[in-house]
C-alpha angles and dihedrals in degrees: 000000000000123000092004132110113233113224099173106050106140093179089070098045139263127347116266113207093318092282107096137344119265137196134188099217119124089221125087117252118262115255088236091064094067134053124217111299096010120135128215128185121211111205092189093059097024090230134134119216133194129194110230141167110275101193145358092273091067099257118161130226138167119249123193112233120204106319125159095314113080096168143333128251116208139172092201097269104048135022142201128208111233115208127215115283090014121136124241112207122197108197130184127219125250113272091353111069138000126205128202132177131206127170092343094313121120120209119196116193142154121265124237090264121034126197115193131174096212128005128181119188113195097184135041116315117207119185118193118186147094100268131021115191123192113190098190129134091213126031119186123191119185093196107098091207120062112201119210131181105048131278096323099252090162100249117143103225095170091231128137121246123219146067126317114201135183125223141156128233094202096267106042141020114253138194120216133189139196126177143073116341106217093205097055099024089228136112112266137186119201117179096188104033138170117218114211108176092322093315110115128207135177143096115318113248133220126268128202124205136163098225128007124195107192148116101258124213121182134017121345119198127186142050123304130201139178128045114341121236130206113310125182131183131036128299113240092226138355121199100191143348114267088229122024118238130210118237117184090342093308122111114238125188099165098252097102143008119270134211119228120209110243091016110061097346136048116276139066134290128205109228137176134189130047127306115229092216138007113210130211119291095018107157112224120182130185128024120340113209119187119207106184121338126316108233097213129016115169123218117279098008099123109080130167092350133148103229114208120236094249094052117110107201125161116240091235090065093057121095119182111356116199122230108272118214104184135143112215132194133195128035115335121231123236113290123189129188132043126296115227092227136355116208104173114356148108118276135164127249115277131193119227119182091341095312129110124222 
């Protein structure tokens, strides 16, 4: 009968508390066993069925009511039937998500420390904290400019700016630094550095480059090549001349002393120009031509010389004068002093012992 609950339906099994018929079969009841609105409970399947209208033409069908499944839980790919009075537990994962419940409300949050396998952030990522550690073998940054030193609020914190790196020399762990030294205002590289509150100290290290364009202050060590630029000041030391030079016919490259013939070694030396002084016992050979007046001629320096007619030289300056055999013509110049001998010449009368000859 419609809209009534059958309690004496032997076709479906035994009575169950006088409320509705039951049966223990694992098969669903046949739609012909129930009228519209009648209920039937299957103990074998633990399901409650109702006969209802299936369509506008008055057809009849069985509809499960309630049963063991209260709702389904799914993650989008799989699902689980949840029975009545069962407990649904929402559980977080260690170091990734935490879940709490209060008065029927679930709260999902991140723990104080989060460990993720892969993380992609599409928007802006801001990290506030004391220390940020990135344990990655490869770090790629698209930004061509790396900004260090905070947000530029204009506070002089007296700290260096640069990169601190860790390395090992085979026996001990080391800390290195390269960047701007706040004390000097210059770029510095320290291989074995000490970090004291972001102020680095230690012995400056070496740097190697192919070509350096700079104004250099201090000592420069090494070999240079190519065209030289402007260089001012004095070199601390020079080992040798880049190109040897010849001095008095002797090659000189600056690595050792040289001996010059006619100066500090035997030999002769071609000279030009005027000597400021001629000292005693200087041996002069050949013609001596005087242009102007010699400022200083020491005694006895002119030896075995042909003195030109226009030379005015004091007798006291002459050393050994060679015998001159010379015929002269024209008017003689004034000659003072006594000749040693006169072979054929003109001489004035002299008186010897009262006689004239």
